[in-house]
A tleap script that builds the chain and sets N, CA, C and O, in Angstrom:
source leaprc.protein.ff14SB
mol = sequence {
  NMET ILE GLY ILE LEU LEU ALA VAL GLY VAL
  TRP GLY MET VAL GLY LYS ARG ASN LEU VAL
  LYS LYS LEU ILE GLY LEU ASN VAL LEU GLN
  SER ALA ILE ILE LEU PHE PHE ILE SER GLY
  SER LEU ARG ASP GLY GLY THR VAL PRO ILE
  LEU PHE GLN GLY GLU HIE GLY LYS ALA GLU
  ASP PHE VAL ASN PRO LEU PRO HIE VAL LEU
  MET LEU THR ALA ILE VAL VAL SER VAL ALA
  VAL THR ALA VAL ALA LEU ALA PHE LEU LYS
  ARG ILE HIE ARG GLU PHE GLY THR VAL ASP
  GLU ALA GLU ILE LEU SER GLU MET GLU ARG
  GLN CSER
}
set mol.1.N position { 5.460 2.019 -15.464 }
set mol.1.CA position { 4.048 1.396 -14.792 }
set mol.1.C position { 4.140 1.897 -13.880 }
set mol.1.O position { 3.256 2.743 -13.744 }
set mol.2.N position { 5.527 1.760 -12.217 }
set mol.2.CA position { 4.937 2.096 -11.191 }
set mol.2.C position { 4.542 3.665 -11.057 }
set mol.2.O position { 3.590 3.958 -10.335 }
set mol.3.N position { 5.215 4.612 -11.700 }
set mol.3.CA position { 4.581 5.962 -12.118 }
set mol.3.C position { 3.475 6.271 -12.187 }
set mol.3.O position { 2.988 7.186 -11.523 }
set mol.4.N position { 2.758 5.457 -13.133 }
set mol.4.CA position { 1.531 5.092 -13.569 }
set mol.4.C position { 0.745 4.945 -12.160 }
set mol.4.O position { -0.296 5.527 -11.855 }
set mol.5.N position { 1.363 4.184 -11.506 }
set mol.5.CA position { 0.455 3.388 -10.541 }
set mol.5.C position { 0.289 4.253 -9.531 }
set mol.5.O position { -0.843 4.473 -9.098 }
set mol.6.N position { 1.346 4.839 -9.036 }
set mol.6.CA position { 1.562 5.977 -8.056 }
set mol.6.C position { 0.747 7.004 -8.387 }
set mol.6.O position { 0.029 7.428 -7.481 }
set mol.7.N position { 0.650 7.653 -9.745 }
set mol.7.CA position { -0.239 8.718 -9.938 }
set mol.7.C position { -1.674 8.113 -10.091 }
set mol.7.O position { -2.462 9.058 -10.043 }
set mol.8.N position { -2.181 7.213 -10.217 }
set mol.8.CA position { -3.660 6.837 -10.194 }
set mol.8.C position { -3.973 6.445 -8.533 }
set mol.8.O position { -5.005 6.674 -7.902 }
set mol.9.N position { -2.791 5.816 -8.089 }
set mol.9.CA position { -3.170 6.159 -6.234 }
set mol.9.C position { -3.510 7.258 -5.936 }
set mol.9.O position { -4.555 7.451 -5.315 }
set mol.10.N position { -2.597 8.355 -6.360 }
set mol.10.CA position { -2.977 9.650 -5.511 }
set mol.10.C position { -4.091 10.486 -6.051 }
set mol.10.O position { -4.837 11.232 -5.416 }
set mol.11.N position { -4.075 10.215 -7.439 }
set mol.11.CA position { -5.442 10.833 -7.909 }
set mol.11.C position { -6.686 10.114 -7.251 }
set mol.11.O position { -7.732 10.735 -7.068 }
set mol.12.N position { -6.541 8.771 -6.896 }
set mol.12.CA position { -8.060 7.974 -6.539 }
set mol.12.C position { -7.983 8.575 -4.871 }
set mol.12.O position { -8.964 8.324 -4.171 }
set mol.13.N position { -7.004 9.240 -4.344 }
set mol.13.CA position { -7.370 9.626 -3.017 }
set mol.13.C position { -7.742 11.112 -2.863 }
set mol.13.O position { -8.524 11.550 -2.019 }
set mol.14.N position { -7.162 11.741 -3.673 }
set mol.14.CA position { -7.136 13.336 -3.886 }
set mol.14.C position { -8.370 13.567 -4.587 }
set mol.14.O position { -9.199 14.344 -4.113 }
set mol.15.N position { -8.598 12.882 -5.824 }
set mol.15.CA position { -9.743 13.358 -6.726 }
set mol.15.C position { -11.086 12.715 -6.709 }
set mol.15.O position { -11.971 12.845 -7.555 }
set mol.16.N position { -11.108 11.927 -5.504 }
set mol.16.CA position { -12.434 11.232 -5.436 }
set mol.16.C position { -13.031 11.599 -4.381 }
set mol.16.O position { -12.275 11.743 -3.420 }
set mol.17.N position { -14.435 11.868 -4.143 }
set mol.17.CA position { -15.399 12.253 -2.787 }
set mol.17.C position { -15.434 10.921 -2.340 }
set mol.17.O position { -14.793 10.916 -1.289 }
set mol.18.N position { -15.915 9.591 -2.623 }
set mol.18.CA position { -16.248 8.633 -2.249 }
set mol.18.C position { -15.310 7.877 -1.674 }
set mol.18.O position { -14.371 7.356 -2.277 }
set mol.19.N position { -15.530 7.797 -0.516 }
set mol.19.CA position { -14.522 7.307 0.648 }
set mol.19.C position { -13.906 5.878 0.631 }
set mol.19.O position { -13.017 5.429 1.354 }
set mol.20.N position { -14.732 5.155 -0.569 }
set mol.20.CA position { -14.299 3.734 -0.963 }
set mol.20.C position { -13.478 3.589 -1.795 }
set mol.20.O position { -12.644 2.686 -1.850 }
set mol.21.N position { -13.672 4.685 -2.711 }
set mol.21.CA position { -12.657 5.002 -4.036 }
set mol.21.C position { -11.437 5.277 -3.349 }
set mol.21.O position { -10.363 4.696 -3.513 }
set mol.22.N position { -11.742 6.389 -2.417 }
set mol.22.CA position { -10.373 7.029 -1.735 }
set mol.22.C position { -9.488 5.581 -0.891 }
set mol.22.O position { -8.266 5.570 -0.743 }
set mol.23.N position { -10.170 4.752 -0.548 }
set mol.23.CA position { -9.460 3.745 0.047 }
set mol.23.C position { -9.111 2.682 -0.971 }
set mol.23.O position { -8.511 1.762 -0.415 }
set mol.24.N position { -9.252 2.515 -2.073 }
set mol.24.CA position { -8.844 1.634 -3.345 }
set mol.24.C position { -7.664 2.335 -3.452 }
set mol.24.O position { -6.614 1.772 -3.144 }
set mol.25.N position { -7.669 3.620 -3.889 }
set mol.25.CA position { -6.710 4.808 -4.301 }
set mol.25.C position { -5.334 4.639 -3.147 }
set mol.25.O position { -4.153 4.528 -3.478 }
set mol.26.N position { -5.790 4.656 -1.962 }
set mol.26.CA position { -4.684 4.000 -1.104 }
set mol.26.C position { -4.052 2.760 -1.397 }
set mol.26.O position { -2.826 2.650 -1.420 }
set mol.27.N position { -4.903 1.740 -1.643 }
set mol.27.CA position { -4.083 0.565 -1.569 }
set mol.27.C position { -3.340 0.348 -2.991 }
set mol.27.O position { -2.425 -0.471 -3.082 }
set mol.28.N position { -3.864 1.277 -4.329 }
set mol.28.CA position { -3.140 1.285 -5.266 }
set mol.28.C position { -1.844 1.619 -5.177 }
set mol.28.O position { -0.876 1.025 -5.651 }
set mol.29.N position { -1.892 2.925 -4.336 }
set mol.29.CA position { -0.582 3.859 -3.829 }
set mol.29.C position { 0.246 2.779 -3.082 }
set mol.29.O position { 1.425 2.721 -3.430 }
set mol.30.N position { -0.142 1.945 -2.154 }
set mol.30.CA position { 0.681 1.246 -1.399 }
set mol.30.C position { 1.264 0.135 -2.355 }
set mol.30.O position { 2.367 -0.407 -2.278 }
set mol.31.N position { 0.498 -0.023 -3.055 }
set mol.31.CA position { 0.975 -1.773 -4.008 }
set mol.31.C position { 2.057 -0.864 -5.048 }
set mol.31.O position { 3.037 -1.503 -5.430 }
set mol.32.N position { 1.945 0.517 -5.506 }
set mol.32.CA position { 3.116 0.936 -6.481 }
set mol.32.C position { 4.343 1.072 -5.591 }
set mol.32.O position { 5.411 0.814 -6.145 }
set mol.33.N position { 4.392 1.507 -4.041 }
set mol.33.CA position { 5.453 1.876 -3.369 }
set mol.33.C position { 6.238 0.405 -3.118 }
set mol.33.O position { 7.417 0.278 -3.450 }
set mol.34.N position { 5.536 -0.607 -2.551 }
set mol.34.CA position { 6.125 -1.648 -2.664 }
set mol.34.C position { 6.903 -2.302 -3.939 }
set mol.34.O position { 8.036 -2.782 -3.971 }
set mol.35.N position { 5.968 -2.174 -4.946 }
set mol.35.CA position { 6.858 -2.360 -6.556 }
set mol.35.C position { 8.132 -1.663 -6.598 }
set mol.35.O position { 9.201 -2.157 -6.957 }
set mol.36.N position { 7.891 -0.240 -6.122 }
set mol.36.CA position { 9.144 0.373 -6.507 }
set mol.36.C position { 10.346 -0.502 -5.285 }
set mol.36.O position { 11.316 -1.159 -5.664 }
set mol.37.N position { 10.062 -0.346 -4.221 }
set mol.37.CA position { 11.171 -0.928 -3.531 }
set mol.37.C position { 11.717 -2.190 -3.677 }
set mol.37.O position { 12.813 -2.473 -3.194 }
set mol.38.N position { 10.952 -3.072 -4.385 }
set mol.38.CA position { 11.128 -4.451 -4.651 }
set mol.38.C position { 12.081 -4.396 -5.976 }
set mol.38.O position { 13.172 -4.949 -6.114 }
set mol.39.N position { 11.385 -3.587 -6.905 }
set mol.39.CA position { 12.157 -3.365 -8.370 }
set mol.39.C position { 13.576 -2.782 -8.008 }
set mol.39.O position { 14.587 -3.224 -8.552 }
set mol.40.N position { 13.610 -1.892 -7.183 }
set mol.40.CA position { 15.140 -0.898 -6.763 }
set mol.40.C position { 16.001 -1.831 -6.339 }
set mol.40.O position { 17.167 -1.441 -6.403 }
set mol.41.N position { 15.790 -3.459 -5.727 }
set mol.41.CA position { 16.608 -4.129 -4.702 }
set mol.41.C position { 16.863 -5.356 -5.683 }
set mol.41.O position { 17.453 -6.386 -5.355 }
set mol.42.N position { 16.342 -5.095 -6.903 }
set mol.42.CA position { 16.898 -6.346 -7.855 }
set mol.42.C position { 18.041 -6.094 -8.474 }
set mol.42.O position { 18.333 -4.959 -8.850 }
set mol.43.N position { 18.811 -7.137 -8.645 }
set mol.43.CA position { 20.574 -7.058 -9.031 }
set mol.43.C position { 20.437 -7.980 -10.529 }
set mol.43.O position { 19.895 -9.084 -10.467 }
set mol.44.N position { 20.892 -7.526 -11.694 }
set mol.44.CA position { 21.248 -8.505 -12.530 }
set mol.44.C position { 22.264 -9.255 -12.260 }
set mol.44.O position { 23.359 -8.737 -12.042 }
set mol.45.N position { 22.045 -10.913 -12.218 }
set mol.45.CA position { 23.157 -12.016 -12.198 }
set mol.45.C position { 22.885 -12.220 -10.489 }
set mol.45.O position { 23.614 -13.108 -10.048 }
set mol.46.N position { 22.128 -11.681 -9.598 }
set mol.46.CA position { 22.193 -11.580 -8.344 }
set mol.46.C position { 21.236 -13.081 -8.323 }
set mol.46.O position { 20.400 -13.564 -9.086 }
set mol.47.N position { 21.885 -13.521 -6.960 }
set mol.47.CA position { 21.840 -14.929 -6.635 }
set mol.47.C position { 21.025 -14.784 -5.159 }
set mol.47.O position { 20.981 -13.633 -4.725 }
set mol.48.N position { 20.481 -15.662 -4.477 }
set mol.48.CA position { 19.905 -15.942 -3.253 }
set mol.48.C position { 20.782 -16.095 -2.608 }
set mol.48.O position { 21.637 -16.882 -3.014 }
set mol.49.N position { 20.978 -15.409 -1.297 }
set mol.49.CA position { 22.101 -15.256 -0.043 }
set mol.49.C position { 21.645 -16.554 0.790 }
set mol.49.O position { 21.148 -16.418 1.908 }
set mol.50.N position { 21.821 -17.743 0.237 }
set mol.50.CA position { 21.430 -19.075 0.799 }
set mol.50.C position { 22.982 -19.684 0.458 }
set mol.50.O position { 23.446 -19.748 -0.680 }
set mol.51.N position { 23.671 -20.114 1.684 }
set mol.51.CA position { 24.983 -20.732 1.572 }
set mol.51.C position { 24.721 -22.113 2.180 }
set mol.51.O position { 24.126 -22.206 3.254 }
set mol.52.N position { 25.109 -23.070 1.582 }
set mol.52.CA position { 25.424 -24.149 2.632 }
set mol.52.C position { 26.740 -24.665 3.060 }
set mol.52.O position { 27.750 -24.291 2.463 }
set mol.53.N position { 26.797 -25.358 3.884 }
set mol.53.CA position { 28.026 -25.511 5.036 }
set mol.53.C position { 29.349 -25.953 3.865 }
set mol.53.O position { 29.318 -26.879 3.054 }
set mol.54.N position { 30.266 -25.138 4.057 }
set mol.54.CA position { 31.365 -25.253 3.168 }
set mol.54.C position { 31.474 -24.408 1.721 }
set mol.54.O position { 32.367 -24.431 0.874 }
set mol.55.N position { 30.368 -23.742 1.762 }
set mol.55.CA position { 30.238 -22.787 0.211 }
set mol.55.C position { 30.390 -21.246 0.896 }
set mol.55.O position { 29.948 -20.741 1.927 }
set mol.56.N position { 31.231 -20.768 -0.192 }
set mol.56.CA position { 31.431 -19.345 0.281 }
set mol.56.C position { 31.351 -18.290 -0.947 }
set mol.56.O position { 31.725 -18.830 -1.988 }
set mol.57.N position { 31.022 -17.133 -1.093 }
set mol.57.CA position { 30.450 -16.458 -1.976 }
set mol.57.C position { 30.700 -15.171 -2.000 }
set mol.57.O position { 30.671 -14.811 -0.824 }
set mol.58.N position { 30.944 -14.214 -2.724 }
set mol.58.CA position { 31.256 -12.894 -2.631 }
set mol.58.C position { 29.820 -12.012 -2.539 }
set mol.58.O position { 28.813 -12.101 -3.242 }
set mol.59.N position { 30.163 -10.998 -1.231 }
set mol.59.CA position { 28.836 -10.238 -1.360 }
set mol.59.C position { 28.193 -9.463 -2.455 }
set mol.59.O position { 27.030 -9.062 -2.459 }
set mol.60.N position { 28.913 -9.334 -3.201 }
set mol.60.CA position { 28.646 -8.671 -4.422 }
set mol.60.C position { 27.334 -9.350 -5.374 }
set mol.60.O position { 26.425 -8.763 -5.961 }
set mol.61.N position { 27.678 -11.017 -5.252 }
set mol.61.CA position { 26.992 -11.912 -5.939 }
set mol.61.C position { 25.282 -12.291 -5.623 }
set mol.61.O position { 24.538 -12.958 -6.341 }
set mol.62.N position { 24.928 -11.560 -4.178 }
set mol.62.CA position { 23.848 -11.946 -3.579 }
set mol.62.C position { 23.323 -10.681 -3.681 }
set mol.62.O position { 23.865 -9.583 -3.558 }
set mol.63.N position { 21.770 -11.107 -4.013 }
set mol.63.CA position { 20.812 -9.800 -3.655 }
set mol.63.C position { 20.242 -9.613 -2.170 }
set mol.63.O position { 20.013 -10.581 -1.444 }
set mol.64.N position { 20.048 -8.375 -1.808 }
set mol.64.CA position { 20.077 -7.997 -0.503 }
set mol.64.C position { 18.354 -8.294 -0.096 }
set mol.64.O position { 17.346 -7.776 -0.578 }
set mol.65.N position { 18.491 -9.268 0.911 }
set mol.65.CA position { 17.057 -9.784 1.253 }
set mol.65.C position { 16.252 -8.549 2.258 }
set mol.65.O position { 15.062 -8.527 2.570 }
set mol.66.N position { 17.153 -7.727 2.566 }
set mol.66.CA position { 16.159 -6.574 3.613 }
set mol.66.C position { 14.938 -6.045 3.074 }
set mol.66.O position { 13.889 -5.925 3.708 }
set mol.67.N position { 15.201 -5.614 1.400 }
set mol.67.CA position { 14.122 -4.686 1.114 }
set mol.67.C position { 12.709 -5.882 1.092 }
set mol.67.O position { 11.511 -5.646 1.248 }
set mol.68.N position { 13.338 -7.055 0.865 }
set mol.68.CA position { 12.007 -7.839 0.357 }
set mol.68.C position { 11.385 -8.284 1.574 }
set mol.68.O position { 10.198 -8.611 1.571 }
set mol.69.N position { 12.312 -8.335 2.947 }
set mol.69.CA position { 11.535 -8.519 4.261 }
set mol.69.C position { 10.829 -7.250 4.428 }
set mol.69.O position { 9.646 -7.306 4.761 }
set mol.70.N position { 11.458 -5.960 4.219 }
set mol.70.CA position { 10.427 -5.109 4.600 }
set mol.70.C position { 9.213 -4.977 3.903 }
set mol.70.O position { 8.167 -4.929 4.551 }
set mol.71.N position { 9.200 -4.912 2.692 }
set mol.71.CA position { 8.035 -5.004 2.022 }
set mol.71.C position { 7.021 -6.058 2.119 }
set mol.71.O position { 5.842 -5.891 1.809 }
set mol.72.N position { 7.596 -7.299 2.621 }
set mol.72.CA position { 6.381 -8.280 3.200 }
set mol.72.C position { 5.732 -7.619 4.514 }
set mol.72.O position { 4.516 -7.689 4.691 }
set mol.73.N position { 6.543 -7.003 5.392 }
set mol.73.CA position { 5.968 -6.413 6.450 }
set mol.73.C position { 5.053 -5.422 6.008 }
set mol.73.O position { 3.939 -5.313 6.521 }
set mol.74.N position { 5.496 -4.614 4.987 }
set mol.74.CA position { 4.631 -3.362 4.500 }
set mol.74.C position { 3.101 -3.846 4.239 }
set mol.74.O position { 2.098 -3.363 4.764 }
set mol.75.N position { 3.169 -5.076 3.161 }
set mol.75.CA position { 2.210 -5.673 2.939 }
set mol.75.C position { 1.012 -6.091 3.782 }
set mol.75.O position { -0.172 -5.931 3.484 }
set mol.76.N position { 1.679 -6.842 5.255 }
set mol.76.CA position { 0.905 -6.880 6.031 }
set mol.76.C position { 0.337 -5.889 6.748 }
set mol.76.O position { -0.858 -5.967 7.034 }
set mol.77.N position { 1.242 -4.622 7.214 }
set mol.77.CA position { 0.608 -3.578 7.757 }
set mol.77.C position { -0.682 -2.795 6.568 }
set mol.77.O position { -1.582 -2.034 6.923 }
set mol.78.N position { -0.395 -3.281 5.102 }
set mol.78.CA position { -1.469 -2.710 4.153 }
set mol.78.C position { -2.600 -3.159 4.505 }
set mol.78.O position { -3.582 -2.427 4.627 }
set mol.79.N position { -2.618 -4.698 4.760 }
set mol.79.CA position { -3.765 -5.420 4.965 }
set mol.79.C position { -4.806 -4.833 5.886 }
set mol.79.O position { -5.962 -4.486 5.644 }
set mol.80.N position { -3.961 -4.805 7.233 }
set mol.80.CA position { -4.329 -4.451 8.444 }
set mol.80.C position { -4.837 -3.184 8.433 }
set mol.80.O position { -5.886 -2.900 9.010 }
set mol.81.N position { -4.155 -2.373 7.801 }
set mol.81.CA position { -5.072 -0.922 7.566 }
set mol.81.C position { -6.064 -0.696 6.748 }
set mol.81.O position { -6.769 0.280 7.007 }
set mol.82.N position { -6.400 -1.554 5.508 }
set mol.82.CA position { -7.499 -2.092 4.783 }
set mol.82.C position { -8.363 -2.431 5.834 }
set mol.82.O position { -9.268 -1.602 5.928 }
set mol.83.N position { -8.431 -3.350 6.676 }
set mol.83.CA position { -9.295 -3.937 7.441 }
set mol.83.C position { -9.940 -2.958 8.187 }
set mol.83.O position { -11.161 -2.807 8.131 }
set mol.84.N position { -9.077 -2.161 9.004 }
set mol.84.CA position { -9.428 -1.325 9.554 }
set mol.84.C position { -10.256 0.113 9.483 }
set mol.84.O position { -10.920 0.695 10.341 }
set mol.85.N position { -9.880 0.509 7.839 }
set mol.85.CA position { -10.725 1.395 7.258 }
set mol.85.C position { -11.781 0.784 6.494 }
set mol.85.O position { -12.579 1.552 5.957 }
set mol.86.N position { -11.942 -0.536 6.336 }
set mol.86.CA position { -13.277 -0.980 5.925 }
set mol.86.C position { -14.213 -0.903 6.741 }
set mol.86.O position { -15.285 -0.390 6.417 }
set mol.87.N position { -13.963 -1.453 8.090 }
set mol.87.CA position { -14.547 -1.295 9.611 }
set mol.87.C position { -15.258 0.118 9.768 }
set mol.87.O position { -16.452 0.352 9.955 }
set mol.88.N position { -14.242 0.948 9.645 }
set mol.88.CA position { -14.823 2.535 9.789 }
set mol.88.C position { -15.639 2.931 8.650 }
set mol.88.O position { -16.512 3.735 8.980 }
set mol.89.N position { -15.636 2.673 7.610 }
set mol.89.CA position { -16.303 2.928 6.387 }
set mol.89.C position { -17.796 2.207 6.657 }
set mol.89.O position { -18.920 2.637 6.399 }
set mol.90.N position { -17.420 1.078 7.208 }
set mol.90.CA position { -19.059 0.435 7.427 }
set mol.90.C position { -19.955 1.159 8.559 }
set mol.90.O position { -21.148 1.454 8.484 }
set mol.91.N position { -18.954 1.389 9.752 }
set mol.91.CA position { -19.841 2.184 10.621 }
set mol.91.C position { -20.043 3.408 10.188 }
set mol.91.O position { -21.015 3.923 10.740 }
set mol.92.N position { -19.252 4.413 9.040 }
set mol.92.CA position { -19.678 5.272 8.757 }
set mol.92.C position { -20.809 5.401 8.028 }
set mol.92.O position { -21.634 6.305 8.161 }
set mol.93.N position { -20.855 4.500 7.253 }
set mol.93.CA position { -21.991 3.994 6.218 }
set mol.93.C position { -23.478 4.108 7.246 }
set mol.93.O position { -24.463 4.806 7.005 }
set mol.94.N position { -23.314 3.402 8.162 }
set mol.94.CA position { -24.292 3.149 9.381 }
set mol.94.C position { -24.832 4.271 9.737 }
set mol.94.O position { -26.013 4.275 10.088 }
set mol.95.N position { -24.236 5.199 9.723 }
set mol.95.CA position { -24.477 6.316 10.515 }
set mol.95.C position { -24.972 7.477 9.624 }
set mol.95.O position { -25.974 8.153 9.854 }
set mol.96.N position { -24.222 7.602 8.686 }
set mol.96.CA position { -24.453 8.721 7.855 }
set mol.96.C position { -25.448 8.132 6.698 }
set mol.96.O position { -26.076 8.974 6.056 }
set mol.97.N position { -25.621 6.885 6.412 }
set mol.97.CA position { -26.423 6.504 4.993 }
set mol.97.C position { -25.606 6.742 3.899 }
set mol.97.O position { -26.137 6.621 2.795 }
set mol.98.N position { -24.326 7.083 3.956 }
set mol.98.CA position { -23.661 7.591 2.574 }
set mol.98.C position { -22.289 7.500 2.944 }
set mol.98.O position { -22.022 7.672 4.133 }
set mol.99.N position { -21.070 7.181 1.872 }
set mol.99.CA position { -19.774 7.149 1.913 }
set mol.99.C position { -19.202 8.180 1.388 }
set mol.99.O position { -17.988 8.320 1.531 }
set mol.100.N position { -20.152 9.346 0.492 }
set mol.100.CA position { -19.619 10.417 0.203 }
set mol.100.C position { -18.989 11.372 1.005 }
set mol.100.O position { -19.717 11.688 1.946 }
set mol.101.N position { -17.926 11.947 0.993 }
set mol.101.CA position { -17.318 12.925 1.736 }
set mol.101.C position { -18.064 14.111 1.924 }
set mol.101.O position { -18.645 14.170 3.008 }
set mol.102.N position { -18.175 14.877 1.315 }
set mol.102.CA position { -19.105 16.047 0.827 }
set mol.102.C position { -20.269 15.997 1.744 }
set mol.102.O position { -20.495 16.872 2.581 }
set mol.103.N position { -21.221 14.625 1.501 }
set mol.103.CA position { -22.354 14.705 2.288 }
set mol.103.C position { -22.078 14.451 3.575 }
set mol.103.O position { -22.842 14.885 4.437 }
set mol.104.N position { -21.233 13.897 3.836 }
set mol.104.CA position { -20.671 13.235 5.569 }
set mol.104.C position { -20.200 14.436 6.221 }
set mol.104.O position { -20.400 14.601 7.424 }
set mol.105.N position { -19.568 15.315 5.491 }
set mol.105.CA position { -19.401 16.873 6.196 }
set mol.105.C position { -20.296 17.669 6.479 }
set mol.105.O position { -20.326 18.198 7.591 }
set mol.106.N position { -21.378 17.968 5.364 }
set mol.106.CA position { -22.307 18.532 5.759 }
set mol.106.C position { -23.183 18.380 6.653 }
set mol.106.O position { -23.875 19.223 7.223 }
set mol.107.N position { -23.113 16.741 6.816 }
set mol.107.CA position { -24.125 15.980 7.944 }
set mol.107.C position { -23.900 16.407 9.155 }
set mol.107.O position { -24.742 16.722 9.995 }
set mol.108.N position { -22.255 16.424 9.287 }
set mol.108.CA position { -21.796 16.764 10.653 }
set mol.108.C position { -21.785 18.053 10.950 }
set mol.108.O position { -21.739 18.363 12.140 }
set mol.109.N position { -21.822 18.983 10.028 }
set mol.109.CA position { -21.708 20.278 10.271 }
set mol.109.C position { -23.318 20.880 11.025 }
set mol.109.O position { -23.492 21.717 11.910 }
set mol.110.N position { -24.488 19.907 10.104 }
set mol.110.CA position { -25.366 20.383 10.669 }
set mol.110.C position { -26.088 19.707 12.018 }
set mol.110.O position { -27.032 20.178 12.653 }
set mol.111.N position { -25.475 18.655 12.227 }
set mol.111.CA position { -25.320 18.146 13.676 }
set mol.111.C position { -24.640 19.083 14.705 }
set mol.111.O position { -25.091 19.035 15.850 }
set mol.112.N position { -23.768 19.803 14.486 }
set mol.112.CA position { -22.944 20.409 15.383 }
set mol.112.C position { -23.878 21.595 16.006 }
set mol.112.O position { -23.425 22.349 16.867 }
savepdb mol mol.pdb
quit
């Protein structure tokens, strides 16, 4: 499933001319990468690394929380990147009247 999401995300970014579709492809790709890291950090029989006073446990029994924390940070960065990209796309659409990559490039060459 993650491989399919990766392929769809890359295809959306590389194979599409519409900048909004490229942004959607970027979001799908980011989601696939986050799912990859989260699924890679899972452990069968692992428990949450929370110990109460007086309890002890082996380190092998716990799931490493670091990948989950890093992916939470990646989600926040992904949302911020999407917000900035949408603001840029709005400005591009206002300036050129389209979000098609080829039309924007030809208009920029014509203006130069």
